[in-house]
C-alpha positions as CSV (number, residue, x, y, z in Angstrom):
1,M,185.6,-0.1,104.7
2,A,183.7,1.8,107.4
3,L,182.7,5.4,106.8
4,D,181.7,8.3,109.0
5,W,178.3,9.8,108.5
6,G,179.4,12.9,106.7
7,D,181.7,11.0,104.3
8,A,178.9,8.4,103.7
9,K,176.4,11.1,102.7
10,E,178.7,12.4,100.0
11,R,179.7,9.0,98.8
12,V,176.1,7.9,98.5
13,R,175.1,11.1,96.8
14,Q,177.8,10.6,94.2
15,A,177.0,6.9,93.7
16,I,173.2,7.2,93.2
17,D,171.8,9.0,90.1
18,I,168.5,10.6,90.9
19,V,167.2,9.9,87.4
20,E,167.8,6.1,87.9
21,L,166.4,6.3,91.5
22,V,163.2,8.0,90.5
23,G,162.9,5.7,87.5
24,D,162.9,2.7,89.8
25,Y,159.6,4.0,91.2
26,L,158.0,6.1,88.5
27,Q,157.8,6.1,84.7
28,L,160.0,9.0,83.5
29,R,159.9,10.7,80.2
30,R,162.5,13.0,78.8
31,E,161.6,16.7,78.4
32,G,164.4,19.1,77.3
33,R,167.4,18.7,79.7
34,G,165.3,17.1,82.4
35,Y,162.7,14.4,83.0
36,K,159.0,14.4,84.1
37,A,156.8,11.8,85.8
38,I,153.3,11.5,87.2
39,C,153.6,12.8,90.8
40,P,152.7,10.0,93.3
41,W,151.7,12.5,96.0
42,H,148.6,14.1,94.4
43,D,146.0,13.1,91.8
44,D,148.2,14.0,88.9
45,S,146.5,14.1,85.5
46,R,149.7,15.1,83.6
47,P,153.3,14.7,84.6
48,S,154.2,17.5,87.0
49,L,157.1,15.9,88.9
50,Q,160.3,17.3,87.5
51,V,163.7,15.6,87.8
52,N,166.8,17.7,87.2
53,P,169.8,15.5,86.4
54,E,172.2,18.4,86.5
55,R,171.3,19.4,90.0
56,Q,170.4,15.9,91.1
57,S,167.1,17.2,92.4
58,F,163.3,16.7,92.0
59,K,160.4,19.1,92.3
60,C,156.6,19.1,92.1
61,W,155.2,22.6,91.9
62,V,151.7,21.4,92.5
63,C,152.6,19.7,95.8
64,D,155.2,22.3,96.6
65,I,157.7,19.6,97.5
66,G,161.2,18.9,96.3
67,G,164.7,17.7,97.3
68,D,167.5,15.3,96.5
69,I,167.9,11.5,96.5
70,F,167.6,11.4,100.3
71,S,164.4,13.5,100.4
72,F,162.9,11.4,97.6
73,I,163.4,8.1,99.6
74,M,162.2,9.7,102.8
75,K,159.0,10.9,101.1
76,M,158.5,7.8,99.0
77,E,159.2,5.2,101.7
78,G,158.0,7.3,104.7
79,V,161.3,6.9,106.6
80,E,163.5,9.3,108.5
81,F,166.9,10.4,107.2
82,P,169.1,7.7,108.9
83,E,167.0,4.9,107.3
84,A,166.9,6.7,103.9
85,L,170.7,6.9,104.1
86,Q,170.9,3.2,104.9
87,L,168.6,2.2,102.1
88,L,170.5,4.2,99.5
89,A,173.9,3.0,100.9
90,D,172.7,-0.6,100.5
91,K,171.6,0.2,96.9
92,A,175.0,1.7,96.2
93,G,177.0,-1.1,98.0
94,I,178.4,1.3,100.5
95,Q,178.9,0.1,104.1
96,L,177.7,2.3,106.9
97,E,179.2,1.6,110.2
98,K,180.1,4.0,113.0
99,Q,181.8,1.6,115.5
100,R,184.5,-0.9,115.1
101,R,183.6,-4.5,115.9
102,P,185.7,-7.6,116.8
103,E,187.2,-9.6,114.0
104,G,184.5,-11.9,112.5
105,A,181.6,-10.5,114.6
106,P,178.5,-9.6,112.6
107,S,177.7,-5.9,112.1
108,A,174.5,-4.4,113.4
109,A,173.3,-4.2,109.8
110,D,174.0,-7.9,109.3
111,E,172.1,-8.8,112.5
112,K,169.1,-6.7,111.5
113,R,169.1,-8.3,108.0
114,D,169.1,-11.8,109.5
115,M,166.2,-10.9,111.9
116,L,164.2,-9.5,109.0
117,Q,164.8,-12.6,107.0
118,A,163.7,-14.8,110.0
119,L,160.4,-12.8,110.3
120,A,159.8,-13.0,106.6
121,W,160.3,-16.8,106.7
122,A,157.9,-17.1,109.6
123,E,155.3,-15.0,107.8
124,Q,155.5,-17.3,104.8
125,R,155.2,-20.4,106.9
126,F,152.1,-19.0,108.8
127,H,150.4,-18.0,105.6
128,A,151.1,-21.3,103.9
129,Y,149.6,-23.2,106.9
130,L,146.5,-21.0,106.7
131,L,146.1,-22.0,103.0
132,S,146.7,-25.7,103.7
133,P,143.9,-28.2,104.5
134,E,144.9,-28.1,108.2
135,G,144.3,-24.3,108.2
136,K,140.7,-24.6,107.1
137,P,139.2,-23.7,110.5
138,A,141.2,-20.4,110.5
139,M,140.3,-19.7,106.9
140,D,136.6,-20.3,107.6
141,Y,136.9,-17.8,110.5
142,L,138.4,-15.1,108.3
143,T,135.9,-15.6,105.5
144,D,133.0,-15.6,107.9
145,R,134.2,-12.2,109.1
146,G,133.8,-11.0,105.5
147,L,137.4,-11.2,104.2
148,T,138.0,-12.4,100.7
149,I,140.9,-14.6,99.6
150,E,142.4,-11.6,97.8
151,T,142.4,-9.5,101.0
152,I,143.8,-12.4,103.1
153,S,146.7,-12.6,100.6
154,K,147.1,-8.9,100.4
155,F,147.5,-8.6,104.2
156,H,149.6,-11.8,104.5
157,C,147.3,-13.3,107.1
158,G,148.4,-16.6,108.6
159,Y,147.6,-19.3,111.2
160,S,149.7,-20.9,113.8
161,P,148.5,-24.4,114.8
162,N,147.6,-25.1,118.4
163,S,151.0,-26.8,119.1
164,W,153.7,-26.0,121.6
165,D,156.6,-26.4,119.2
166,W,155.3,-26.4,115.6
167,L,157.4,-23.3,114.6
168,V,160.4,-24.6,116.7
169,Q,160.4,-27.8,114.7
170,Q,160.0,-25.9,111.4
171,A,163.0,-23.8,112.2
172,R,165.3,-26.9,112.6
173,Q,165.4,-27.1,108.8
174,T,166.6,-23.5,108.4
175,Q,169.7,-21.4,109.2
176,F,167.8,-19.4,111.8
177,P,169.0,-20.3,115.4
178,Q,166.4,-20.5,118.1
179,K,168.0,-17.7,120.0
180,M,167.3,-15.4,117.0
181,L,163.7,-16.5,116.7
182,A,163.3,-15.7,120.4
183,A,164.9,-12.3,119.9
184,V,162.3,-11.3,117.3
185,G,159.4,-12.6,119.5
186,L,158.4,-15.7,117.5
187,I,159.3,-18.2,120.3
188,A,160.0,-18.0,124.0
189,E,162.2,-19.9,126.5
190,R,160.4,-22.5,128.6
191,N,159.8,-21.7,132.2
192,Q,160.6,-25.2,133.3
193,G,163.4,-27.2,131.6
194,P,165.5,-26.3,128.5
195,G,164.3,-25.4,125.1
196,Y,161.7,-23.1,123.6
197,Y,158.0,-23.0,122.8
198,D,155.9,-21.2,120.2
199,R,154.6,-17.9,121.3
200,F,151.6,-17.9,119.0
201,R,149.5,-21.1,119.3
202,G,146.0,-21.7,117.9
203,R,145.9,-18.1,116.7
204,V,144.9,-16.4,113.4
205,L,147.8,-14.1,112.7
206,F,147.9,-10.6,111.2
207,S,151.4,-9.7,109.8
208,I,152.5,-6.2,111.1
209,R,154.9,-4.7,108.6
210,D,156.9,-1.5,108.3
211,P,156.2,1.1,105.5
212,Q,158.6,-0.8,103.3
213,G,156.6,-4.0,103.6
214,R,159.0,-5.9,105.8
215,P,157.3,-8.0,108.6
216,L,158.4,-6.9,112.0
217,G,155.9,-8.8,114.2
218,F,152.5,-10.3,114.4
219,G,149.1,-9.8,116.0
220,G,147.3,-13.0,117.0
221,R,143.7,-13.7,117.8
222,V,142.7,-16.9,119.5
223,L,140.7,-19.0,117.0
224,P,137.2,-19.7,118.5
225,G,136.7,-23.3,119.5
226,I,140.4,-24.0,119.6
227,S,141.8,-24.9,123.1
228,D,144.4,-22.5,124.4
229,D,145.7,-21.9,127.9
230,S,146.2,-18.2,127.2
231,P,143.4,-16.0,128.7
232,A,144.2,-13.2,126.2
233,K,141.9,-13.0,123.2
234,Y,144.4,-10.9,121.3
235,V,148.2,-10.8,121.7
236,N,150.9,-8.9,119.8
237,S,154.6,-9.7,119.4
238,P,156.6,-8.5,122.4
239,E,158.8,-5.4,122.1
240,T,161.9,-6.3,120.2
241,P,164.8,-4.4,118.5
242,L,162.5,-4.3,115.4
243,F,159.0,-4.2,116.9
244,Q,157.8,-1.3,118.9
245,K,154.0,-0.8,119.0
246,S,154.3,2.9,119.6
247,S,156.1,3.3,116.3
248,L,154.0,1.1,114.0
249,L,150.6,1.1,112.3
250,Y,149.0,-2.0,110.9
251,G,148.4,-1.8,107.1
252,L,150.6,1.2,106.5
253,D,152.7,-0.7,103.9
254,V,149.6,-1.2,101.7
255,A,147.9,2.1,102.6
256,K,150.7,4.6,102.2
257,E,150.2,5.2,98.5
258,A,146.5,6.0,98.9
259,I,147.3,8.1,101.9
260,Q,149.9,10.1,100.0
261,K,147.5,10.6,97.0
262,T,144.5,11.6,99.1
263,G,146.4,13.4,101.9
264,T,144.2,11.6,104.4
265,A,144.8,8.7,106.7
266,L,141.9,6.7,108.2
267,V,142.9,5.3,111.6
268,M,141.0,2.5,113.1
269,E,141.4,0.1,116.1
270,G,141.0,-3.4,114.6
271,Y,143.1,-5.4,112.1
272,T,139.9,-6.9,110.5
273,D,138.4,-3.4,110.3
274,V,141.3,-2.2,108.2
275,A,141.2,-5.3,105.9
276,I,137.4,-4.9,105.3
277,A,137.8,-1.1,104.8
278,H,140.4,-1.8,102.0
279,Q,137.9,-4.3,100.4
280,F,135.3,-1.6,100.3
281,G,137.7,0.9,98.6
282,F,139.0,2.8,101.6
283,R,142.6,2.0,100.9
284,N,144.0,4.7,103.2
285,A,142.9,2.8,106.3
286,V,145.4,1.7,109.0
287,A,145.2,0.6,112.7
288,V,147.0,1.1,115.9
289,L,148.4,-2.1,117.5
290,G,146.1,-2.5,120.5
291,T,147.5,0.6,122.1
292,A,146.6,4.3,122.4
293,L,147.6,6.5,119.5
294,G,150.8,8.3,120.6
295,E,153.3,10.9,119.6
296,R,155.3,8.5,117.5
297,H,152.2,7.4,115.6
298,V,151.3,11.0,114.9
299,K,154.8,11.8,113.6
300,L,154.7,8.7,111.4
301,L,151.3,9.6,110.0
302,K,152.6,13.1,109.3
303,R,155.1,11.8,106.9
304,F,152.3,10.7,104.6
305,A,149.1,12.7,105.5
306,D,148.0,16.2,106.1
307,R,144.7,15.1,107.6
308,V,143.8,12.2,109.9
309,V,140.3,10.8,110.4
310,L,140.3,9.0,113.7
311,M,137.7,6.3,114.2
312,L,137.1,5.3,117.8
313,D,134.3,3.5,119.7
314,G,131.5,5.8,120.7
315,D,131.7,4.8,124.3
316,E,133.2,6.9,127.1
317,A,136.6,5.2,126.8
318,G,136.7,6.1,123.1
319,Q,135.9,9.7,123.8
320,R,138.5,9.9,126.5
321,R,141.1,8.6,124.1
322,T,140.1,11.3,121.6
323,D,140.8,14.0,124.1
324,E,144.2,12.4,124.9
325,V,145.4,12.5,121.3
326,L,144.0,15.9,120.4
327,Q,146.9,17.8,121.9
328,L,149.4,15.7,120.0
329,F,147.8,16.6,116.7
330,V,147.7,20.3,117.5
331,A,151.4,20.1,118.4
332,E,152.3,18.3,115.2
333,N,150.1,20.7,113.0
334,V,148.0,17.9,111.6
335,D,144.3,18.3,110.8
336,L,142.4,15.8,113.0
337,R,138.9,14.7,112.3
338,V,136.9,12.3,114.5
339,L,134.4,9.8,113.1
340,T,132.0,8.0,115.5
341,L,129.9,5.3,113.9
342,P,126.2,5.0,114.9
343,D,124.6,2.2,116.8
344,D,127.9,1.2,118.4
345,L,129.0,-0.6,115.2
346,D,132.6,-1.2,114.4
347,P,133.9,-0.2,110.9
348,A,133.8,-3.8,109.6
349,D,130.3,-4.5,110.7
350,F,129.1,-1.1,109.4
351,L,130.6,-1.6,106.0
352,L,129.3,-5.2,105.6
353,E,125.8,-4.2,106.8
354,R,125.3,-0.8,105.2
355,G,128.0,-0.5,102.4
356,A,130.6,2.0,101.3
357,E,128.4,5.0,100.4
358,P,127.0,5.7,103.9
359,F,130.4,5.2,105.3
360,A,131.9,7.7,102.8
361,A,129.1,10.2,103.6
362,L,129.9,10.0,107.4
363,M,133.6,10.6,106.6
364,E,132.8,13.6,104.5
365,R,131.0,15.4,107.2
366,C,132.8,14.3,110.3
367,P,133.8,17.2,112.5
368,D,137.3,18.4,113.3
369,A,138.6,17.4,116.7
370,L,137.9,20.7,118.4
371,E,134.3,20.7,117.3
372,H,134.1,17.1,118.3
373,K,135.3,17.9,121.8
374,Y,132.8,20.8,122.0
375,R,129.9,18.5,120.9
376,T,131.0,15.8,123.4
377,L,131.1,18.2,126.3
378,A,127.8,19.8,125.2
379,A,126.1,16.4,125.1
380,R,127.1,15.8,128.7
381,C,125.1,18.9,129.5
382,G,122.0,17.5,127.9
383,G,122.7,19.0,124.5
384,T,121.7,22.5,125.4
385,P,124.3,23.9,127.8
386,T,123.6,27.0,129.8
387,L,125.5,30.2,129.2
388,H,127.8,29.4,132.1
389,Q,128.3,25.8,130.8
390,T,129.0,27.1,127.3
391,T,131.8,29.3,128.6
392,E,133.3,26.4,130.6
393,I,133.1,24.2,127.4
394,A,134.8,27.0,125.4
395,E,137.6,27.3,128.0
396,A,138.1,23.5,128.0
397,V,138.5,23.6,124.2
398,L,140.9,26.5,124.3
399,D,142.9,24.8,127.0
400,V,143.5,21.8,124.7
401,L,144.5,24.1,121.9
402,A,147.0,26.1,124.1
403,K,148.5,23.0,125.6
404,G,149.0,21.5,122.1
405,E,150.6,24.7,120.9
406,A,153.0,24.7,123.9
407,G,154.7,21.7,122.3
408,I,155.5,23.6,119.1
409,R,159.0,24.9,118.7
410,N,158.4,26.7,115.4
411,F,155.2,28.7,115.6
412,S,154.7,29.7,111.9
413,T,152.2,31.8,110.0
414,E,150.3,28.6,109.0
415,L,149.8,27.7,112.7
416,S,148.7,31.2,113.5
417,I,146.1,31.0,110.7
418,R,144.9,27.7,112.0
419,A,144.6,29.0,115.5
420,N,142.5,32.0,114.2
421,A,140.3,29.6,112.3
422,A,139.8,27.5,115.4
423,V,138.7,30.6,117.4
424,A,136.4,31.6,114.6
425,R,134.8,28.1,114.6
426,L,134.4,28.2,118.3
427,H,132.7,31.6,118.1
428,T,130.2,30.1,115.6
429,L,129.5,27.2,118.0
430,T,129.3,29.2,121.2
431,R,128.4,32.7,120.1
432,I,131.1,34.0,122.5
433,P,132.7,37.1,120.9
434,E,136.0,36.3,119.1
435,D,138.0,39.0,120.9
436,K,137.1,37.4,124.2
437,L,138.0,33.9,122.9
438,R,141.4,35.3,121.6
439,K,142.2,36.9,125.0
440,S,141.3,33.7,126.8
441,L,143.5,31.7,124.4
442,A,146.4,34.1,124.8
443,E,146.1,33.7,128.6
444,R,146.1,29.9,128.4
445,R,149.1,30.0,126.0
446,R,151.0,32.0,128.6
447,K,150.1,29.5,131.4
448,A,150.9,26.5,129.2
449,A,154.3,28.0,128.3
450,E,155.1,28.7,131.9
451,G,154.3,25.1,132.8
452,S,156.2,23.6,129.8
453,P,159.5,21.8,130.4
454,R,160.7,23.6,127.3
455,D,161.0,26.9,129.1
456,S,164.6,26.3,129.8
457,Q,165.2,26.3,126.1
458,P,163.3,29.1,124.5
459,A,161.3,28.1,121.4
460,K,162.6,29.0,118.0
461,V,160.2,31.3,116.5
462,E,159.7,31.4,112.7
463,S,159.3,35.1,112.9
464,R,158.3,37.8,115.3
465,R,155.3,38.5,113.0
466,P,153.7,36.5,110.2
467,A,156.2,36.6,107.3
468,D,153.7,38.0,104.9
469,Q,152.7,40.8,107.2
470,D,156.1,42.0,108.2
471,D,156.2,45.8,108.8
472,A,153.1,46.4,106.6
473,P,152.8,48.1,104.2
474,D,156.4,47.3,103.3
475,G,156.2,43.7,104.4
476,A,155.9,42.3,100.8
477,R,158.9,44.4,99.7
478,F,161.0,43.1,102.6
479,M,160.1,39.5,102.0
480,Q,160.7,39.8,98.3
481,A,164.1,41.3,98.9
482,E,164.9,38.5,101.4
483,T,163.9,35.8,99.0
484,W,165.8,37.3,96.1
485,L,168.9,37.7,98.1
486,M,168.8,34.0,99.2
487,E,168.3,33.0,95.6
488,I,171.5,34.9,94.7
489,L,173.4,33.4,97.6
490,V,172.5,29.8,96.6
491,N,173.4,30.4,93.0
492,E,176.4,32.8,93.3
493,P,178.0,31.9,96.7
494,E,181.1,33.9,95.9
495,M,179.2,36.9,97.0
496,L,178.9,35.7,100.6
497,P,182.0,37.4,102.1
498,E,180.9,40.8,101.1
499,I,177.3,40.2,102.0
500,L,178.5,39.3,105.5
501,A,180.2,42.6,105.8
502,V,176.8,44.3,105.3
503,M,174.2,42.2,107.1
504,T,173.7,39.3,109.5
505,S,171.2,36.5,109.7
506,D,169.2,38.7,112.1
507,H,168.0,40.7,109.1
508,L,166.2,37.5,107.8
509,R,162.7,36.8,109.0
510,R,162.1,33.3,107.8
511,G,163.6,30.6,109.9
512,V,164.5,28.4,106.9
513,H,166.4,31.3,105.3
514,R,168.3,31.8,108.5
515,A,169.2,28.1,108.6
516,V,170.5,28.2,105.0
517,F,172.4,31.5,105.7
518,A,174.0,29.9,108.8
519,A,175.0,26.8,106.9
520,A,176.6,28.9,104.1
521,C,178.5,30.9,106.7
522,R,179.7,27.6,108.4
523,I,180.9,26.2,105.1
524,H,182.7,29.5,104.2
525,E,184.4,29.7,107.6
526,E,185.7,26.1,107.1
527,G,187.3,27.3,103.8
528,G,184.7,25.8,101.4
529,L,182.4,27.3,98.8
530,P,178.8,27.2,99.9
531,N,177.3,26.3,96.6
532,F,174.1,24.4,96.0
533,D,175.6,20.9,96.2
534,A,177.5,21.8,99.5
535,L,174.4,23.3,101.1
536,M,172.2,20.2,100.1
537,L,174.7,18.0,102.0
538,E,174.4,20.2,105.1
539,F,170.8,19.3,105.7
540,D,168.9,16.1,106.5
541,D,165.6,17.9,106.9
542,P,163.4,17.6,103.7
543,Q,161.8,21.0,104.3
544,L,165.2,22.7,104.2
545,K,166.2,20.8,101.1
546,H,162.9,21.8,99.5
547,V,163.6,25.4,100.3
548,L,167.1,25.1,98.6
549,I,165.5,23.6,95.5
550,S,162.9,26.3,95.3
551,L,165.5,29.1,95.7
552,D,167.7,27.5,93.0
553,E,164.8,27.0,90.6
554,Q,163.4,30.5,91.1
555,R,166.7,32.1,90.4
556,R,167.4,29.9,87.3
557,E,164.0,31.0,85.9
558,K,165.3,34.5,85.9
559,N,168.0,33.2,83.5
560,R,170.7,35.8,84.3
561,A,173.4,36.5,86.8
562,A,172.7,39.1,89.5
563,T,174.0,42.6,88.9
564,V,175.9,44.7,91.4
565,E,173.1,47.2,91.5
566,E,170.5,44.5,92.2
567,V,172.5,43.1,95.2
568,R,173.1,46.6,96.5
569,Q,169.3,47.4,96.4
570,L,168.4,44.1,98.1
571,L,170.9,44.7,100.9
572,T,169.7,48.3,101.3
573,V,166.1,47.1,101.6
574,L,166.9,44.5,104.3
575,Q,169.0,47.0,106.3
576,E,165.9,49.3,106.5
577,R,164.2,46.5,108.4
578,T,164.7,46.2,112.2
579,P,166.9,43.2,112.9
580,I,165.6,40.5,115.2
581,S,167.0,41.3,118.6
582,H,170.1,39.5,119.9
583,P,170.2,38.0,123.4
584,A,171.7,40.5,125.9
585,S,174.8,38.4,126.1
586,E,175.6,38.7,122.4
587,P,177.5,41.6,120.9
588,L,175.9,43.5,118.1
589,D,177.4,43.1,114.6
590,A,178.4,46.1,112.7
591,A,175.2,46.0,110.7
592,D,173.2,46.2,113.9
593,D,175.3,49.0,115.4
594,P,173.2,52.2,115.6
595,N,176.4,54.2,115.2
596,S,177.4,52.7,111.9
597,N,177.2,55.3,109.2
598,S,176.5,55.5,105.5
599,L,180.3,56.0,104.7
600,Q,181.0,52.6,106.2
601,R,178.2,51.0,104.2
602,N,179.4,52.7,101.0
603,A,182.8,51.2,101.6
604,E,181.2,47.8,102.1
605,F,179.3,48.1,98.8
606,A,182.5,49.1,97.0
607,R,184.2,45.9,98.3
608,L,181.1,44.0,97.1
609,Q,181.4,45.5,93.7
610,Q,185.1,44.6,93.4
611,L,184.3,41.0,94.4
612,L,181.6,40.7,91.9
613,K,183.8,42.1,89.1
614,R,186.7,39.7,90.1
615,G,184.2,36.8,90.1
616,R,182.8,37.6,86.6
617,D,186.2,38.3,85.2
618,R,187.3,34.8,86.2
619,Q,184.2,33.3,84.6
620,G,184.4,35.5,81.5
621,I,181.1,37.0,82.3
622,S,180.4,40.7,81.6
623,V,178.3,42.6,84.1
624,P,174.8,42.9,82.8
625,T,173.4,46.4,82.5
626,E,169.7,45.5,83.0
627,G,168.2,45.7,86.5
């Protein structure tokens, strides 16, 4: 039976127990009413990942991450929500289908499954041929390049003989039709006459897999000395429903665990470079697929890493590509470092000739991308730029920073801190006063914003000021009140109606709190109770789920219900803070009306007190007397 998305989320959530799910990946041990495991996302010496079977949630306080079954799969497998939902639905035996299809026609999920099976079959055949006596020339080529048998097996390397229809003939003994093999890029239609021919002929093949380890395509290199009519030394699978170069990274399936633990991804340009890097212990290495690093690559890396070390050739083309991707990393708030190897060596040759220690030392001291850009521009000026050249270089660096920030829709405190750090570093490099650099950056931000296509949709701002500096010296008091009130809302949602009579979301500074508050209001307006479980189903974003988990856990640590007086005090504190301004077209709520008076507010608090009393009477809970 087909389900709509919302129904599917609830059905999947009910069908999958988070303890069993986490237990499939990690070794759990019972501790009290919950479970603990070694956290896979940091170098955990003792179990710090907590699993709460009652709330069906997980939390690691060291990593400061948490969520539900969907968040766990997204983080563990490095996928977005739709694929996490599909993976869990498959595990639970629940069919996800949005559109009706003709009687007997295969579903999109069935077609995708068959395509994946065809690619897995081809990968196995290519690998088996490489290991056969006929594949010895290809095996000799790989071992001559420095790859061990273990590495060749780890990366599922293969070989396609120099025959027009070897794979076509192999497929005749399978259930895979030629049309499907063509759809996934393994064979192609003949230009003259009927039939198909093998796309990869006389090539050593590198299997390109998704983060779940499923082959989606291949990269092929012509085997030296083997006749081939193709002038291209390297070819990749064509774009298919499964294979998009701009969304894939070679080796991510075997590197993701190391990337998650170290928080760093090492991005290279060659498949052999990645394989050799893994041999030498750099198991966080991946490669782009013969294309420039793009926005989708950066978003994919961001799922696993906080820092990216980009290795590019030291030539002018390599430097130009560094400049092109720098803005992407600024926009995605990822720390980018750039490593250029000496003597025009590629990573594989460097490691084979000089070893792992010098390579690690270079990685340790490689500059961040802004400093790299400064050094590159300074080198073009002979290494000692004049005062005028130094100013121009600084402006070029600030320009990159501003253009990258223009793509950010949520400019948070963390980003502000990073921008200040970049300015401070630029001051150290150029000796230009920091206040002058900040003014220049502000001007460039304004120009970048004016030229941005996002202008028609104003950016959502995390807060008008950094959250921890709001209305100093009372900022800490305001933020504490805001957080405590959100904790109460998540744990005691029956208070929402009366809270709404006193305040609006505009009294909340943190964007994540406003999102949770808005979701609670939406559930309430639809006649539901905005409790923890209902709110968790409202969001697909792991960050928002994490915020809900944190609010819930923090409130539970207090181990008591909120008192009427506590809620009154929190609301009073938040009302003292100036609400975020409404657009001119929006009417002011009562809480924002400058003419609203204390009598009205006292009446609202009286209604709140009555509601709390009714709620506790129903639950048999007496109102605590402690604050």
